[in-house]
C-alpha positions in Angstrom: 136.8 70.0 60.1 135.6 66.4 60.8 136.1 64.2 63.8 135.9 60.5 64.5 134.1 59.6 67.7 135.8 56.6 69.2 134.7 54.2 72.0 136.7 56.4 74.4 134.5 59.4 73.5 131.3 57.5 74.2 132.7 56.1 77.5 133.6 59.7 78.5 130.1 60.9 77.7 128.6 58.0 79.7 130.5 59.1 82.8 129.5 62.7 82.3 125.9 61.5 82.4 126.6 59.5 85.6 128.2 62.5 87.2 125.2 64.7 86.4 122.7 62.1 87.7 124.7 61.7 91.0 124.8 65.5 91.5 121.1 65.7 90.8 120.6 63.3 93.8 122.7 65.6 96.0 125.6 63.2 96.2 129.3 64.0 95.7 130.4 62.9 92.2 134.1 62.2 93.1 133.9 58.4 92.7 132.3 58.6 89.2 134.9 61.2 88.2 137.7 58.9 89.4 136.2 55.9 87.7 135.7 57.9 84.6 139.4 59.0 84.5 140.5 55.4 85.1 138.3 53.7 82.5 138.8 56.4 79.8 142.5 56.4 80.4 142.6 52.6 80.3 140.7 52.4 77.1 142.5 55.3 75.4 146.0 54.0 76.2 145.1 50.3 76.0 146.7 49.8 79.4 145.3 49.5 82.9 148.5 51.1 84.3 148.0 53.9 81.8 144.5 54.4 83.3 145.8 54.5 86.8 148.5 57.1 85.9 145.8 59.2 84.1 143.9 59.5 87.4 146.9 60.9 89.2 147.9 63.1 86.2 144.4 64.6 86.2 144.7 65.6 89.9 148.1 67.3 89.2 146.8 69.1 86.1 143.7 70.3 87.9 145.6 71.2 91.0 148.1 73.3 89.0 145.2 75.1 87.2 143.4 75.9 90.5 146.3 76.4 92.9 146.5 80.2 92.4 142.8 80.5 93.3 143.1 78.2 96.3 146.0 80.4 97.6 144.3 83.8 97.2 141.1 82.6 98.8 143.0 81.0 101.7 145.0 84.2 102.3 141.8 86.4 102.2 140.1 84.1 104.7 143.2 84.3 107.0 143.1 88.1 106.8 139.4 88.2 107.6 140.1 86.2 110.8 142.7 88.9 111.8 140.1 91.6 111.2 137.5 89.8 113.2 139.8 89.2 116.2 140.9 92.8 116.3 137.4 94.2 115.8 138.5 96.0 112.6 135.7 94.3 110.7 133.2 96.0 113.0 134.7 99.4 112.3 134.7 98.8 108.6 131.0 98.0 108.5 129.6 100.3 111.2 129.3 103.4 108.9 127.1 101.4 106.5 125.1 100.2 109.5 124.3 103.7 110.5 122.7 104.4 107.1 119.9 101.9 107.8 117.2 104.3 109.1 114.2 102.3 107.8 113.3 99.0 106.3 113.6 100.1 102.7 117.1 101.5 103.0 118.1 98.6 105.2 117.3 96.0 102.5 119.6 97.6 99.9 122.3 98.7 102.3 122.8 95.3 103.9 122.7 93.6 100.5 125.2 95.9 98.9 127.5 95.7 102.0 127.2 91.9 101.7 128.1 92.0 98.0 131.2 94.2 98.6 132.3 92.1 101.5 131.8 88.9 99.5 133.8 90.2 96.6 136.8 90.9 98.8 136.5 88.4 101.6 134.4 85.6 100.1 130.7 84.9 101.1 131.3 82.6 104.1 133.4 85.1 106.1 131.2 87.9 104.8 128.1 86.1 106.1 129.5 86.0 109.7 130.7 89.6 109.4 127.4 91.1 108.1 125.3 88.9 110.3 127.1 90.0 113.5 127.4 93.7 112.7 124.7 94.8 110.3 121.9 92.3 110.6 120.7 93.4 114.1 120.7 97.0 112.9 118.7 96.2 109.8 116.1 94.3 111.9 115.9 97.1 114.4 115.2 99.5 111.4 112.1 97.5 110.6 113.3 95.0 108.0 112.0 91.5 108.8 114.6 88.8 109.4 113.5 86.9 106.3 114.0 90.1 104.3 117.5 90.7 105.6 118.3 87.0 105.0 117.1 87.3 101.4 119.1 90.4 100.8 122.3 89.0 102.2 121.8 85.7 100.3 120.9 87.2 96.9 123.6 89.8 97.0 126.3 87.6 98.5 125.9 84.0 97.5 124.1 85.1 94.3 125.6 88.3 92.7 129.0 88.4 94.3 129.9 84.7 94.2 128.6 84.2 90.6 130.6 87.2 89.3 133.6 87.0 91.6 135.2 90.0 89.9 137.8 90.8 92.5 139.3 87.4 93.5 138.3 85.9 90.2 138.0 82.3 91.4 134.8 81.3 89.7 135.5 82.9 86.3 139.0 81.5 86.3 137.7 77.9 86.7 135.1 78.4 84.1 137.5 80.0 81.7 140.1 77.2 82.1 137.4 74.6 81.3 136.1 76.7 78.3 139.6 76.9 76.8 140.6 80.5 77.6 144.0 81.4 78.9 142.6 83.8 81.5 139.3 84.8 83.0 138.9 88.1 81.1 136.6 86.8 78.3 134.2 85.2 80.8 134.2 88.3 83.1 133.5 90.6 80.2 130.8 88.4 78.8 129.2 88.1 82.2 128.7 91.8 82.9 125.3 92.2 81.0 124.1 88.9 82.3 125.1 89.6 85.9 123.4 93.0 85.8 120.2 91.4 84.5 120.3 88.6 87.0 121.1 90.9 89.9 118.5 93.6 89.1 115.7 91.2 88.4 116.2 89.0 91.5 116.8 91.8 94.0 114.0 94.0 92.8 111.6 91.1 92.7 112.7 90.1 96.3 112.3 93.7 97.5 108.7 93.9 96.1 107.8 90.5 97.7 109.2 91.7 101.1 107.3 95.0 100.9 104.1 93.1 100.0 104.5 90.7 103.0 105.2 93.7 105.4 102.0 95.4 104.3 100.0 92.2 104.7 101.2 91.3 108.2 103.5 93.8 109.8 102.6 92.6 113.3 103.9 89.1 112.6 107.5 90.3 112.5 108.0 91.4 116.1 109.1 88.1 117.6 111.7 87.5 115.1 113.0 91.1 115.5 113.4 90.7 119.3 115.4 87.4 118.8 117.6 88.8 116.1 118.6 92.0 117.9 120.0 90.0 120.7 122.6 88.6 118.4 124.5 92.0 118.1 128.2 91.5 118.9 130.2 93.9 121.0 133.9 94.2 120.1 137.0 95.4 122.0 138.4 98.2 119.9 142.0 99.4 120.0 144.2 101.8 118.1 145.4 98.9 115.9 141.7 98.1 115.1 141.2 101.6 113.8 144.5 101.4 111.8 143.5 98.1 110.2 140.0 99.4 109.5 141.4 102.3 107.5 144.4 100.5 105.8 142.6 97.4 104.7 139.8 98.9 102.5 142.1 101.7 101.3 144.7 99.1 100.2 142.2 97.0 98.3 140.6 100.1 96.8 144.1 101.1 95.5 144.5 97.6 94.1 141.3 97.9 92.2 142.4 101.4 90.9 145.8 99.9 89.8 144.1 97.0 88.1 141.9 99.4 86.2 144.7 101.8 85.2 147.3 99.1 84.3 144.7 96.8 82.8 145.8 93.9 85.1 143.7 90.8 84.5 143.6 87.2 85.5 146.7 86.0 87.3 148.3 89.5 87.6 145.2 90.9 89.3 145.0 87.9 91.6 148.7 88.3 92.5 148.3 92.0 93.4 145.3 91.2 95.7 147.0 88.2 97.2 150.3 90.1 97.9 148.4 93.0 99.4 146.3 90.7 101.7 149.3 88.7 103.0 151.3 91.9 103.7 148.4 93.4 105.6 148.0 90.1 107.5 151.7 89.9 108.4 152.2 93.5 109.5 148.8 93.7 111.2 149.4 90.5 113.2 152.9 91.7 114.4 151.5 95.1 115.4 148.6 93.5 117.2 150.3 90.7 119.0 154.0 91.7 119.1 156.4 88.8 119.3 153.4 86.5 119.8 152.5 87.4 116.3 155.2 85.1 115.0 153.1 82.2 116.2 149.7 83.8 115.8 150.0 84.3 112.1 150.6 80.6 111.6 147.2 79.9 113.1 145.5 82.5 110.8 147.3 81.0 107.7 146.5 77.5 108.7 142.8 78.3 109.2 142.7 80.1 105.9 144.3 77.2 104.0 142.1 74.6 105.7 139.1 76.6 104.5 140.5 76.9 100.9 141.4 73.2 100.7 138.0 72.2 102.1 136.2 74.2 99.4 138.4 73.2 96.5 139.5 69.6 97.2 136.4 68.1 95.5 136.6 70.7 92.7 140.1 69.5 91.8 138.9 65.9 91.2 135.8 67.0 89.3 137.8 69.5 87.3 140.4 66.8 86.5 137.8 64.6 84.9 136.1 67.4 82.9 139.5 68.6 81.7 139.5 65.5 79.5 137.1 67.5 77.4 139.8 70.1 76.6 142.5 69.2 74.1 145.7 70.6 75.6 144.7 69.5 79.1 143.6 66.1 77.9 147.1 65.6 76.4 148.7 66.3 79.7 146.3 64.0 81.6 146.7 61.1 79.1 150.4 61.8 78.5 149.7 61.6 74.8 150.2 64.5 72.3 147.7 62.9 69.9 144.8 63.2 72.4 142.0 65.5 71.6 139.4 67.1 73.9 136.5 64.6 74.1 133.8 67.3 74.6 135.4 69.5 71.9 135.1 66.6 69.5 131.4 66.1 70.4 130.8 69.8 69.8 132.2 69.5 66.2 130.3 66.3 65.6 127.1 67.8 67.0 127.3 70.9 64.8 127.7 68.7 61.7 124.7 66.5 62.4 122.2 68.5 64.5 120.8 71.9 63.5 121.7 73.9 66.5 120.2 77.4 67.4 120.8 80.1 70.0 117.8 79.2 72.1 118.8 75.5 72.3 122.4 76.1 73.3 121.5 78.8 75.9 118.9 76.5 77.5 121.4 73.6 77.7 124.0 75.9 79.3 121.4 77.1 81.8 120.0 73.7 82.6 123.5 72.2 83.0 124.5 74.9 85.6 121.2 74.5 87.5 121.2 70.7 87.5 124.8 70.2 88.5 124.5 73.0 91.1 121.8 71.0 93.0 124.5 69.3 95.0 124.9 72.5 97.0 128.4 73.4 95.8 128.7 76.7 93.9 132.0 75.7 92.2 131.3 72.1 91.3 129.3 73.0 88.1 132.0 75.3 86.8 134.3 72.7 85.1 131.3 71.2 83.3 129.6 74.4 82.3 132.9 75.7 80.9 133.4 72.4 79.0 129.8 72.6 77.6 130.4 76.2 76.5 133.6 75.1 74.7 131.7 72.3 73.0 129.1 74.7 71.6 131.8 77.2 70.8 133.2 74.6 68.3 129.8 74.8 66.7 130.1 78.5 66.1 128.4 80.0 69.2 130.0 82.6 71.6 131.9 80.5 74.1 132.4 83.3 76.6 128.6 84.2 76.8 127.6 80.5 77.2 130.3 80.0 79.9 129.1 83.1 81.8 125.5 82.0 81.6 126.3 78.5 82.9 128.5 80.0 85.6 125.6 82.2 86.8 123.1 79.3 86.7 125.5 77.0 88.6 126.6 79.4 91.3 123.2 80.9 92.0 121.9 77.4 92.4 124.8 75.6 94.1 126.2 78.6 95.9 123.0 78.6 98.0 120.0 80.7 97.0 117.3 78.3 96.1 118.3 74.9 97.7 117.8 74.6 101.5 121.0 72.6 102.0 123.0 75.5 100.6 121.3 78.2 102.7 122.3 77.0 106.1 125.0 79.6 106.9 122.8 82.6 106.2 119.7 81.0 107.7 121.6 80.1 110.9 123.1 83.6 111.5 119.7 85.3 110.8 117.6 82.8 112.7 115.3 81.9 109.8 114.2 78.5 108.5 116.4 77.5 105.5 113.4 76.0 103.8 111.4 79.2 104.2 114.3 81.2 102.8 114.7 78.9 99.8 110.9 79.2 99.2 111.1 83.0 99.3 114.1 83.1 97.0 112.7 80.7 94.4 110.4 83.1 92.5 113.0 86.0 92.2 115.8 83.6 91.2 113.6 81.8 88.6 112.6 85.2 87.1 116.2 86.2 87.1 117.2 83.0 85.2 114.5 83.6 82.6 115.5 87.2 82.0 119.2 86.4 81.9 118.7 83.6 79.4 116.8 85.9 77.1 119.7 88.4 77.3 122.2 85.7 76.6 120.2 84.5 73.6 120.2 88.1 72.2 124.0 88.3 72.7 124.9 84.9 71.1 
């Protein structure tokens, strides 16, 4: 198979470079993406009006691809607000809090609880939940505040957000850009990589915290006193207990059904979303009576404001990078003869440059890290998926490369090693975000190295 690279191809590649540079400088790349859509569409269709329509078409195509994920995340956030107001979140997490009898156990318990909460309720709500309920208990058990912050951060914004196995937002975006019809290939390929990344980073962080505690245990007392004062008291009712039992049980049943019936992608998302919105509706009515008819509107509005705030820039970025995928490029450019620009580069590259596993793995890793520097965990996903598809055309495992790029992008941009992405965890634990980023750096870099090696072996 041979391809002819046109001026439109090179113009698209130019704007990809501009986007990467802008992101590396921690600036939002929306304007370069929009200009890229305009100019590429203009050149491809030989019409300025065609370029303008391509901009809008790209937003519609990307919005259609991402809408299901926006809805499920918004509903989950709305449900988390109900649980928080009723105190059910406190009841759900309090049994785990009682397990933290010393610093060693506290590090792993607070981290695993953060991971589970992030899988089901997204890291931002989970940070507030774990920070209010379990963080004071962990500090009281002897774990330094910086240690608790590292655990919450690595397990939540690292492991949970980069895998996203329950809500499947991240793998769906990556899979769409990589050319898969659903998220299953990326999820399957990510399992050995995520295990490697998770184990290396958390064990390395645990060893570092233990070493610091042995060196200066007396230096932790001030931070401990400040942190314990943050513990939140909740007003608990019978409805709170009911929601605390029904919510995790319902989601556990959903996971069991997904496993038994082999529900994947959109079907799994629909099951979770339907369950969440039903619990939200019934729980709100039982809690507030007739006032619940108005109250639920506030919950839903807040949830969708969160979802749109997170995904609005991703829609524009995704719309631009979807030009790299054949079928989506045809919809954006309104031309059935259009081909994916990045896919064509992949074929051309494979025919002219001797590629190897090490090179393509390092490019995927570097792309995720570099684009993730803007502080958004999801911004790198359209690009890393497109890059994986590009190398896939050259004969490499697309799913493994996509999973590697996703892990690199989310661990960086989701907020584990850049101070501007660490503010939520740093704020709720009372630590300096720069100190937290510095502490996370070595474990995360070790994790990247180990994960890349595993990816090379799997390619």
